N, C-alpha and C positions, 0 to 999 in steps of 0.2 A: 810333799815334794815342793811345790811352788805355791806361794801365797795366793789365795783365791782372788784377792784384789788385783794382784799382778796379772793373773790369768785373764782377767776381764779386759785388760788393755793390750796384752801381747797379741801380735798377729804376724803372719808370714811377711817377711820383708820384701818378697817378690810380688805376691798377688794380693796381699792384705786380707787374706782369708783368716778366719778364726783358727785357733789351735785347741787341741784337747790332749790330755795326758795319754801317753802310749800305754797299752796293756802290757802286763808282765810277760805274756807269751811272745809278743813281738820283740821286746827287749832281749829276751832269752835267745830267740832265733837270730837276731842281729849279732849278739855277742858270740854265738857259735861261729857265725861267718867271719867275724873279726878274728877270733882265735885261729881259724883256718887260713887266715890271710887272703880271704876272698871277697872282702867288702870294701868298696870304694865310695867316696863322697862325690858330690856333683862336680868337683874340680878334677876328678879322676885320680885322686891320691888315695892310697890304702888308708883305711881308718885304723888308727893305732890305739890300742888299749880298750878295755871294755867300757861301755857306757852305763851310767847308773840308771838313767831314765831318759825320756824323750817327749817331745811335743809333736804331735802329728797334725799336719795341715788338714783343714776341714774336708778336702777332697780325698784324703787318704794317700796321696801320692808321695809325700816326703815327710821325713821325721827330722826335727832339729834336736841334736843330742843335748843332754844335760850332763855336765861334768862338774863335780864339786859343788853341786846344788845351783849351778848357774847355767841357764839355757844359752846355747851357742846359736845366736840368731843371725847367722851369716849364710847367704845363699850357697856359697861354695862348700860349706860344711854340712849341708843337708844330705840326708841319706835316703835313697829310694826305699819306700815302704809299700810293698804290694799287699795291702790290706783292704778289705771292703769298708765302705762307709758305714 
């Protein structure tokens, strides 16, 4: 998905926590919510179109979507991710 060297330097733009690749089950769950029109980003806008992958903040609260192999590292584009650490 994302180059290992790039993963070493990427961090959450809000809290500067590290990031980890999202598991497939989380991506699938979020894509189901997107398809149902029930998923919003932090800006309160509906997320449009499925996400390929994501980067989850170290505390597990938010996921930054990856589209066309590019991580979208904007706070307003983050998606709540209710997953355990």
